[in-house]
N, C-alpha and C positions, 0 to 999 in steps of 0.2 A: 504493500500500500504506500502511495506517495506521501511524503512528509509535507507537501505543499497543500495546505488546507485552505478552506474558504476564509477563515479568520486571518490567516497569514496574508493572503492576497488582499483582503479588505483593508487591513492596516496599511499595507504598502500603497494601495490605491488611494486611500485617504491622503497620504503624504504627497503622492504625485499630484493629486488634484489641488492640494494647497500650493504646491510649486507652480502649477498652471495659473492659479489665481494671482499669485505674486508676480509672475512674469507678465501677465495681462495688465495688472495694475500699473506696472512700470511704464507701459506704453499706451495706457488708456483704452484697452480692449476689453470686450465682454468675454469672460471665460467660456461662455456657451458657444463662442465662435470657434472653439478648438475641439476637435474630435480626437479622443484617445483610442488608438488601436493597440490592443494587447497582443504582442507577438508571441505565439505559442509553439514555435518550431521546437522540435525535440521533446515536447511535452505531450502526454497522452490525452485522450478524451476526458479522463477524470479531472485533470487539471483545467482543461477548457471549461468543463461544466462547473467546477468550483469557482472559476473566475467570473462566469456569468452570474452565478448565485451571489457573488460578492459585489456585483454591480457593473461589471463590464458589459458593454453593449456591442462593441466592435472587436472582432478577432482577426488577426493577421497571420497568414501562413506563407512560408517561403517556397515550398515545393508541392507540386500537384499531387505526387504519389502519396506524400505524407498526409496531405489534407484529405484525400479520398479514403485513406486507411482509417481516419478518425471521425469524419463528419457524421456518418450514420449512427455512431455511438453517442453523439451529442444531441440529446433530445430537446434541450432548452433553446429558445429562440435567440439568435444573434445575427449581426451582419458580418459576413465573411469578406475579408479583403485578401487579394493575392498581392504580396509585396515583393516576392522574389522573381528572379529571371524566368520568363516563360519562353520555352522553345517552340518553334512553329509546329513541330510534329506532335506537340502536346496541347496545342491550342484548342483542339476539339474537346479535350477533357475539362477545359476551363470555361467553356461556353455555358451560360446559364447557371453557374455555380457561385459566382461572387457578386457582391454588391458593387465592388469597385476593383478594377485591375490597375495597380499602380505602375506597372513596370513595362509598358509598351515602349520599347527602346529602338525600334526600327520600323520603317515604312512597310516592309514586307509582312511583318507580324501583324500590323494593323489591317493590311489587306486580307490576310488569312482569317482574322477574327471577323472581318466584315463579310467575307464570302460564307463562312460557316454560319454566321448569324442569319444570313439570308436564307440559307438552306433549312434552318431550324426555326425561322421566324422569331429570333431572339435579338435584342439590342444589348450590347455590352457597354457599360460605363467605364471609361478608361482615363488614365493620366499618361502623359508622355514623360518618360524618364530622361533626365538631362544630366550629362556629366559636367557639373559646374567646376569641379576641381582640376580637370584635365589629367587625372591619374589613369594610367593605362590599365590598371586592374578593374576600373569601373566600366559598367555598361552605360548606354544612353546616347542620345543625340548630343553633338557638340552644340553649344549655344547658337552658333551661326546658322545651324541647320533648322532651328526650331520653327521659325516663321513659315518656311516653305513646307516643312513636314506638317505643321498644324493646319495650314490651309488645305493641304491635300487630304489629310485624315478627316478633317471636319466635313469634307464633302462625301465621305464614304458612307454608304447605307449601313444600317444596323450597328452603328457605333455612336456613342455620345461622349464627346471630348469634354472632360470636366476640369482639366487643369494640368499642372506639372508636378513632377516628383524629382527629388535629388537626394543623394547621400553625401553628408559632409565629408571633407577630406580626412584621411586617417592620420591625425596629428593631435598633439596636445596643445598646439598653438590655437587658442580659441579665436584669435583675430582672423586667422585664415578660415576657420569654420564660419565665422560671422560673414566674411566676404562672400563665401560660396552661397549662403542663404540670401544675402542681399542681391547677389547676381540673379538668382532664380526669381525673386520678387520683381526686380526691374524687368527681367525678360518677359514674365507673364504680363506685366503692365504694357510693355511695348508691343507685344504680339496682339494682345486684346485690342489696344487702341488702333493698331494698323489694320487688323483684319476684321474687327467687329465680332470676333469669337468671344463668347462669354465663358471664361475659365475661372470659376470661383475658388478652386481649391489649389493649395500648395501643400504637398505632402513632404515635409522635411522635419528632421529632428528625431533623434533616438535617445536612448537612456543617458548618454554622456553629454548631449547638447540640446535637448528639447527646449530648455528655457531660452536659450539664445535664438532658436528657431522661432519660437512664439514671438519674441521681441521683434523679429524680422518678418513677421507676417504669416507664419505657418498656420494652416487651418486643420492639418492632420498631423499628429505625432505618432511614431511607431516605437513602442517601448516594450521590452521584455524582461531584461535582467532586473530592472528596478521593481518589477512586480513579483517575479517568480524566483529571484536569486540567480546566482551564477550557474553556468552550465559546465563548469570544470575546465581543465587545462585545454580541452579541445576548442573552446570558444575563442573567437577573435576578440582582441582588445576593444574594438568598436562594435561589438555585437549589439543588436538592438536592446 
């Protein structure tokens, strides 16, 4: 039996929400404008269910196969988010499964989701992933590609483009992290103004930097460790 209980998660969730409120207060935002997505990768259905019982409404998964292995065992209602990389050959398994797909990182993936959505009469709500840090290890459109990609993707049937997503740079230099988030905010504003596309969401901020992300306009934060504890030595230093 897992040691991660409903009460353990509820205590952590309370603290995270307090941090959200504090960050929002610093910049004059309403805390209700920030959606918390609890990242449950490597955790089983029992932990997901405990999180929902503790008050979590949005759950994020990184891998399609892991999500499919646990979703049927979670009987409580939540909104599922796909936050990890989606391969085109697995796109069919993501259709009609998620409230929001955060990680559309190339035009061909969007075209595949659009085609499959048409075949199944399903519309997928998506974000475009942007590599704001320039790190080679990251997926996503480079900022200079986003306007053209957004205008093309916005015209595809069976897709609803809702905004942009980024992962902060893998560094302890918070000024660099802040610049990456500022870059995404400015990019969203520029593309929206130039194209007329309404993109209300910015998915940015994880356990180590979500307060900075909120200060820079994030509407969706993706946190795991701060709710569920560490995942052991196999986890990356900037794991959600």
